[in-house]
C-alpha positions in Angstrom: -46.1 -159.2 99.1 -42.6 -159.7 97.5 -44.0 -162.4 95.2 -46.7 -159.9 94.0 -44.1 -157.3 93.3 -41.9 -159.8 91.3 -45.0 -160.9 89.3 -45.9 -157.3 88.6 -42.4 -156.4 87.4 -42.3 -159.6 85.3 -45.7 -158.6 83.7 -44.5 -155.1 83.0 -41.1 -156.4 81.6 -43.0 -158.8 79.3 -45.2 -156.1 78.0 -42.2 -153.9 77.2 -40.6 -156.8 75.3 -43.7 -157.4 73.4 -44.0 -153.7 72.6 -40.4 -153.7 71.2 -41.5 -156.5 68.8 -44.5 -154.6 67.4 -44.5 -153.7 63.8 -44.7 -150.0 62.8 -47.8 -148.7 61.1 -48.2 -150.0 57.5 -45.2 -152.3 57.9 -45.1 -155.5 55.9 -47.0 -158.3 57.6 -45.4 -161.3 59.2 -45.8 -163.9 62.0 -46.2 -163.0 65.6 -42.9 -162.4 67.3 -41.9 -163.7 70.8 -40.1 -161.5 73.4 -36.3 -161.6 73.0 -36.4 -164.4 70.5 -38.3 -162.5 67.8 -39.1 -164.9 65.0 -36.2 -167.2 65.4 -38.6 -170.1 66.1 -40.0 -169.6 62.6 -36.6 -170.0 60.9 -34.7 -173.2 60.0 -31.3 -172.1 61.3 -29.4 -174.6 59.1 -31.1 -173.4 55.9 -33.5 -170.4 56.3 -34.4 -170.4 52.6 -36.9 -173.2 53.3 -38.5 -171.1 56.0 -38.5 -168.0 53.9 -40.4 -169.8 51.1 -43.0 -171.2 53.5 -43.6 -167.7 55.0 -43.8 -166.2 51.5 -46.7 -168.5 50.7 -48.5 -167.2 53.8 -47.6 -163.5 53.8 -46.7 -162.6 50.2 -43.6 -161.4 48.4 -42.8 -158.6 51.0 -43.1 -159.7 54.6 -41.3 -159.0 57.9 -39.6 -160.9 60.7 -37.9 -160.0 63.9 -34.3 -161.1 64.5 -34.3 -160.7 68.2 -35.7 -157.1 68.6 -34.6 -156.0 65.1 -37.2 -155.9 62.4 -36.2 -157.2 59.0 -38.1 -157.1 55.6 -37.7 -160.1 53.4 -37.9 -159.4 49.6 -39.2 -162.2 47.3 -39.9 -162.3 43.6 -38.7 -160.2 40.7 -41.2 -157.4 41.0 -40.3 -156.6 44.7 -36.6 -157.1 44.0 -36.5 -154.7 41.0 -38.5 -152.0 42.8 -36.2 -152.0 45.8 -32.8 -152.6 44.1 -33.2 -150.8 40.8 -36.2 -148.3 40.9 -35.5 -147.1 44.5 -31.9 -148.2 44.5 -30.5 -145.4 46.8 -33.3 -145.9 49.3 -32.2 -149.6 49.8 -28.5 -149.2 49.3 -27.4 -149.1 53.0 -25.8 -151.8 55.0 -26.9 -152.9 58.5 -24.7 -151.6 61.3 -25.0 -154.1 64.1 -24.8 -157.6 62.8 -22.2 -160.3 63.1 -21.2 -159.9 59.5 -20.2 -156.3 60.2 -18.0 -157.5 63.1 -16.3 -160.0 60.7 -15.8 -157.3 58.1 -14.6 -154.8 60.7 -16.8 -152.1 59.0 -14.2 -151.6 56.3 -13.5 -152.8 52.8 -16.0 -152.4 50.0 -18.7 -155.0 50.4 -20.0 -154.2 53.9 -19.3 -150.5 54.1 -22.4 -148.4 54.4 -23.7 -146.4 51.5 -21.8 -143.1 51.3 -18.6 -141.4 50.2 -16.2 -144.1 51.5 -18.1 -146.9 49.7 -18.5 -144.8 46.5 -14.7 -144.0 46.4 -13.7 -147.6 47.0 -16.1 -149.2 44.6 -15.1 -146.7 41.9 -11.5 -147.5 42.6 -12.1 -151.2 42.4 -13.9 -151.0 39.1 -11.2 -148.7 37.6 -8.4 -151.0 38.8 -10.1 -154.1 37.4 -10.6 -152.3 34.1 -7.0 -151.1 34.0 -5.7 -154.6 34.7 -7.5 -156.0 31.7 -11.1 -156.8 32.7 -12.9 -157.3 29.4 -9.7 -157.0 27.4 -7.3 -159.5 26.0 -4.8 -159.3 28.9 -7.5 -160.6 31.3 -8.3 -163.4 28.9 -4.6 -164.3 28.8 -4.4 -164.5 32.6 -7.4 -166.8 32.8 -6.3 -169.0 29.9 -2.9 -169.2 31.5 -4.4 -170.4 34.8 -6.5 -172.9 32.9 -3.3 -174.6 31.7 -2.7 -175.6 35.4 -6.2 -177.1 35.6 -5.5 -179.0 32.4 -2.3 -180.4 33.9 -4.2 -181.6 36.9 -6.9 -183.2 34.8 -4.3 -184.9 32.5 -2.5 -186.3 35.5 -5.9 -187.8 36.6 -6.8 -189.1 33.1 -9.0 -192.3 33.6 -9.1 -191.7 37.4 -11.5 -190.3 39.8 -10.7 -187.4 42.1 -12.1 -184.6 44.2 -12.3 -181.4 42.1 -13.1 -178.8 44.9 -9.5 -177.8 45.6 -8.6 -177.5 42.0 -11.5 -175.2 41.1 -11.1 -173.1 44.3 -7.4 -172.6 43.8 -7.8 -171.8 40.1 -10.4 -169.1 40.9 -8.2 -167.8 43.7 -5.2 -167.6 41.5 -6.9 -165.5 38.9 -8.0 -162.9 41.4 -4.6 -163.1 43.2 -2.8 -162.1 40.0 -4.9 -158.9 39.9 -4.6 -158.2 43.6 -1.0 -159.4 44.4 0.6 -160.0 41.0 1.2 -163.6 42.1 -0.2 -167.1 41.5 0.3 -170.0 43.9 0.7 -173.7 43.4 -2.4 -175.7 44.2 -0.7 -177.3 47.1 0.7 -174.0 48.5 0.1 -173.7 52.2 -0.5 -170.0 52.3 -3.3 -169.9 49.8 -4.9 -173.0 51.2 -5.0 -171.4 54.6 -6.9 -168.4 53.1 -9.3 -170.6 51.2 -10.0 -172.7 54.3 -10.8 -169.5 56.2 -13.1 -168.3 53.5 -15.0 -171.6 53.4 -15.3 -171.8 57.1 -16.5 -168.2 57.5 -19.0 -168.7 54.7 -20.7 -171.4 56.9 -20.4 -169.5 60.2 -21.7 -166.1 59.0 -25.0 -167.6 57.6 -25.2 -170.3 60.3 -27.1 -170.5 63.6 -24.3 -169.0 65.7 -24.4 -165.8 63.6 -28.1 -165.5 64.3 -27.4 -166.0 68.1 -24.9 -163.1 67.9 -27.4 -160.9 66.0 -30.3 -161.6 68.3 -28.7 -161.6 71.8 -26.1 -158.8 72.2 -25.3 -160.0 75.7 -23.5 -163.1 74.3 -21.2 -161.2 71.9 -18.1 -161.2 74.2 -18.5 -164.9 75.2 -16.1 -167.5 73.8 -18.8 -169.1 71.6 -18.2 -170.8 68.2 -18.9 -167.6 66.2 -15.5 -166.3 67.5 -13.8 -168.7 65.1 -14.8 -166.5 62.2 -13.1 -163.5 63.8 -9.9 -165.5 64.3 -10.1 -166.5 60.6 -10.2 -162.8 59.6 -7.2 -162.0 61.7 -5.3 -165.0 60.1 -6.1 -163.6 56.6 -5.2 -160.0 57.7 -1.7 -161.2 58.9 -1.0 -162.8 55.5 -2.3 -159.7 53.7 -0.2 -157.4 55.9 2.9 -159.3 55.0 2.1 -159.0 51.3 1.5 -155.3 51.6 4.8 -154.9 53.5 6.7 -156.6 50.7 5.0 -154.4 48.1 6.0 -151.2 50.0 9.6 -152.3 49.7 9.6 -153.4 46.1 7.1 -151.1 44.3 8.0 -148.3 42.0 5.5 -145.4 42.6 3.5 -144.7 39.4 4.2 -148.1 37.9 1.7 -150.4 39.5 2.0 -154.2 39.1 -1.3 -155.0 40.8 -4.1 -153.6 43.0 -1.9 -153.2 46.1 0.5 -150.9 44.2 -2.5 -149.0 42.8 -3.9 -148.5 46.3 -0.6 -147.4 47.7 -0.2 -144.9 44.9 -3.7 -143.6 45.7 -2.7 -143.3 49.3 0.3 -141.2 48.3 -2.0 -138.9 46.3 -4.4 -138.5 49.2 -1.9 -137.8 51.9 -4.3 -135.4 53.7 -5.9 -136.5 57.0 -9.4 -136.7 55.6 -8.7 -139.5 53.1 -10.7 -142.7 53.4 -7.8 -144.6 51.9 -5.7 -146.3 54.6 -3.7 -149.5 55.2 -6.3 -150.8 57.6 -8.9 -150.2 54.9 -6.7 -151.9 52.3 -6.3 -155.1 54.4 -10.1 -155.7 54.5 -10.5 -154.4 51.0 -8.2 -157.1 49.7 -9.9 -159.8 51.8 -13.3 -158.7 50.4 -12.2 -158.8 46.8 -10.3 -162.1 47.2 -13.3 -163.8 48.9 -15.8 -162.4 46.3 -13.5 -163.4 43.4 -12.9 -167.0 44.7 -15.9 -168.6 46.3 -18.7 -167.6 43.9 -16.8 -168.6 40.8 -15.4 -171.9 42.1 -18.8 -172.9 43.5 -20.5 -172.1 40.2 -17.9 -174.3 38.4 -18.5 -177.1 40.8 -22.3 -176.9 40.2 -21.8 -176.7 36.4 -19.7 -179.8 36.3 -21.9 -181.7 38.7 -24.8 -181.2 36.2 -22.6 -181.8 33.1 -21.5 -185.2 34.5 -25.0 -186.3 35.5 -26.7 -185.0 32.3 -24.3 -186.5 29.7 -26.5 -185.6 26.7 -26.1 -181.9 27.8 -22.4 -182.3 28.0 -22.2 -183.9 24.6 -24.3 -181.2 22.9 -22.0 -178.5 24.5 -19.0 -180.3 23.1 -20.5 -180.5 19.6 -21.1 -176.7 19.6 -17.6 -176.0 21.0 -16.0 -178.3 18.3 -17.9 -176.6 15.6 -17.2 -173.0 16.7 -13.5 -173.5 17.6 -12.6 -175.7 14.6 -9.2 -174.6 13.5 -8.7 -172.3 16.5 -5.9 -172.9 19.0 -7.9 -171.6 22.0 -11.3 -170.1 23.0 -11.9 -166.4 23.3 -14.6 -164.7 25.3 -15.9 -163.3 22.1 -16.8 -166.8 21.0 -19.7 -166.8 23.4 -22.0 -165.1 20.9 -21.6 -168.2 18.6 -22.3 -170.7 21.4 -26.0 -170.1 22.5 -26.3 -173.6 24.0 -23.1 -173.4 26.0 -24.2 -170.0 27.2 -27.6 -171.4 28.2 -25.9 -174.2 30.2 -23.6 -171.8 32.0 -26.4 -169.5 32.9 -28.5 -172.4 34.1 -25.6 -173.4 36.4 -25.5 -169.9 37.7 -29.2 -169.9 38.3 -29.3 -173.2 40.2 -26.1 -172.7 42.1 -27.6 -169.5 43.6 -24.2 -169.0 45.1 -25.1 -166.0 47.3 -28.7 -167.1 48.4 -29.5 -164.1 50.5 -27.2 -161.7 48.7 -25.5 -159.3 51.1 -27.9 -157.8 53.6 -29.1 -154.2 52.9 -30.7 -151.5 55.0 -32.8 -148.5 54.1 -31.0 -145.2 54.0 -34.2 -143.2 54.6 -38.0 -143.7 55.2 -39.3 -145.1 52.0 -42.1 -147.2 50.5 -42.1 -150.6 48.8 -45.0 -152.4 47.2 -47.4 -150.2 49.1 -45.8 -150.8 52.5 -43.9 -148.2 54.6 -40.3 -149.0 55.5 -38.6 -146.8 58.1 -35.0 -145.7 57.7 -32.4 -148.3 59.0 -34.6 -151.3 58.4 -32.7 -154.5 57.7 -33.5 -155.8 54.1 -32.9 -159.4 53.2 -33.1 -160.5 49.5 -34.3 -164.1 49.0 -32.6 -164.8 45.7 -34.0 -168.3 45.5 -37.5 -166.7 45.1 -36.3 -164.9 42.0 -34.2 -167.5 40.4 -36.9 -170.2 40.9 -40.0 -168.0 40.5 -43.0 -169.7 39.0 -44.0 -167.9 35.8 -40.5 -166.5 35.2 -39.0 -169.8 34.1 -40.1 -172.6 31.8 -38.7 -175.1 34.3 -38.2 -173.2 37.6 -37.1 -176.2 39.8 -35.2 -178.4 37.3 -31.9 -178.2 35.4 -33.0 -177.2 31.9 -30.8 -175.1 29.6 -34.0 -174.4 27.7 -34.7 -171.8 30.4 -32.3 -169.6 28.5 -33.2 -170.5 24.9 -36.1 -169.3 22.7 -37.9 -171.4 20.1 -35.3 -170.6 17.6 -32.5 -172.0 19.9 -31.2 -168.5 20.5 -29.8 -167.5 23.9 -32.1 -165.2 25.9 -31.8 -163.9 29.4 -35.0 -163.5 31.4 -35.4 -160.4 33.6 -35.5 -162.7 36.7 -31.9 -163.7 36.1 -30.1 -161.7 38.7 -27.6 -164.1 40.5 -25.3 -161.1 41.1 -28.2 -159.1 42.6 -29.1 -155.7 40.9 -28.7 -152.0 41.3 -25.6 -150.0 42.4 -24.5 -152.6 44.9 -24.6 -155.6 42.6 -21.4 -157.7 42.5 -18.6 -155.6 41.1 -16.8 -158.7 39.9 -19.6 -159.9 37.6 -17.7 -159.2 34.4 -14.6 -161.1 35.6 -16.8 -164.1 36.8 -18.6 -164.4 33.5 -15.3 -164.4 31.6 -13.7 -167.0 33.9 -16.8 -169.3 33.8 -17.1 -169.3 30.1 -13.4 -169.8 29.3 -12.9 -172.5 31.9 -16.0 -174.5 30.9 -15.3 -174.3 27.1 -11.6 -175.1 27.3 -12.1 -178.1 29.6 -15.1 -179.5 27.7 -13.1 -179.2 24.4 -10.4 -181.6 25.7 -12.0 -183.8 28.3 -15.0 -185.9 29.0 -16.4 -185.7 32.5 -18.1 -188.8 33.9 -20.0 -189.5 37.1 -18.1 -192.3 38.8 -19.7 -195.7 38.9 -19.2 -195.9 42.6 -20.2 -192.3 43.2 -23.7 -193.1 44.5 -26.8 -191.1 43.5 -26.0 -187.5 42.7 -27.2 -185.1 45.4 -27.9 -181.6 44.0 -28.9 -180.1 47.4 -26.4 -177.3 48.1 -24.7 -176.8 51.4 -26.0 -173.5 52.8 -23.7 -170.6 53.7 -23.0 -167.0 52.7 -22.0 -168.7 49.5 -23.7 -172.0 48.7 -21.7 -174.9 47.4 -22.6 -178.3 46.1 -22.0 -181.2 48.4 -18.5 -182.7 47.9 -18.4 -185.1 45.0 -15.8 -187.0 42.9 -15.4 -186.7 39.2 -14.0 -189.1 36.6 -12.1 -187.5 33.7 -11.1 -188.9 30.3 -9.2 -187.3 27.4 -11.6 -187.0 24.5 -10.7 -188.9 21.4 -11.7 -186.1 19.1 -10.5 -182.5 19.5 
């Protein structure tokens, strides 16, 4: 009798679990989901993009999966991406509320905050501050070119040698954003900045790794001492460093005369001294971490990708240098305005951005209300995942979708063109707010370095491996480069 009751309850429980994993009416199709696990068995946890591409071939450009009990819609291809992120932008501008990445971001800052007044105020503030501190103006160029001199010194010290470029590019990108955030630059061997960058790199892998999916799928494990807790410790490490910087600023700042973003934020807090303000020190700590991470990892990983291809496609590097020499003849240094006269360099840089696909699943969105997409019904609060690989490598959108070819961005006349499928910074109101800064950095760094140095794949470097290491931000596998001073300017 007892055995029969247990079997009955097990049967009822299984039916309830299966019912929880049923798709709503007119919801995008997808594979059958298992109780509790959802569709985790359909996903390669080390690199879900491969799984997403396989499922896309079966179910089309808009399909659904269950992460545990939570339904998620996967967007693929430029048509679906534009309809969701541009045409119906506000419908898809939310952020999911109960994922590991929210726990890491502590539901503050500007990247992971849900769509609403707090996000709008802080995004507007970030854009205004970046603009006031010279984004798109000569002062920002000067900061970038100033940091490039430290890269040049590192390269000159390694003339004729081979070395690992990762730390150099990461620290350079970090220093450029640090000057905006903290009015400070750090030596490349500085312990503090290397601790922050180490935390960023580690969290990038954890957040889009298998333990993050375990956290998202099984709420019962969230308090257990499992490997995902390392990411939470890393955030606290960064917060402690940021708190000390803010504390120093509070002592040394002169209200109304800001030196950097911290001063601007503290000034804004003074103006909004009422209790309803969304500006607070706790918000500031995560806000700074958000901007520092976004301004460091994506840029440095794109540079690493660009120079990997420049070394292994020497004819491309040589053609870039010929164009640079011609345009900059008689000029002391490059300017961002020179990009209009360098179509081939622009094409190479954009091709590196396309293939690096540094944020492969963008940042997860959610729907802010019941809506429709490509004929399907999407309820409010549905998790939305953008498969950026599907857009940046879409057949029919690119001449050479799966190969390194600068011609993807050149027309028959050799003029630079940008296809509509080029959206490495996502699209719509929540697209990367640091896009302008990233473009300026990438162009000035690449042009300045190629003007003076030749970059060579080391003879003992083995066969180049272009397969990226998957994470919140993808990065090339570690490689060494050989550098030589050019004989002609």
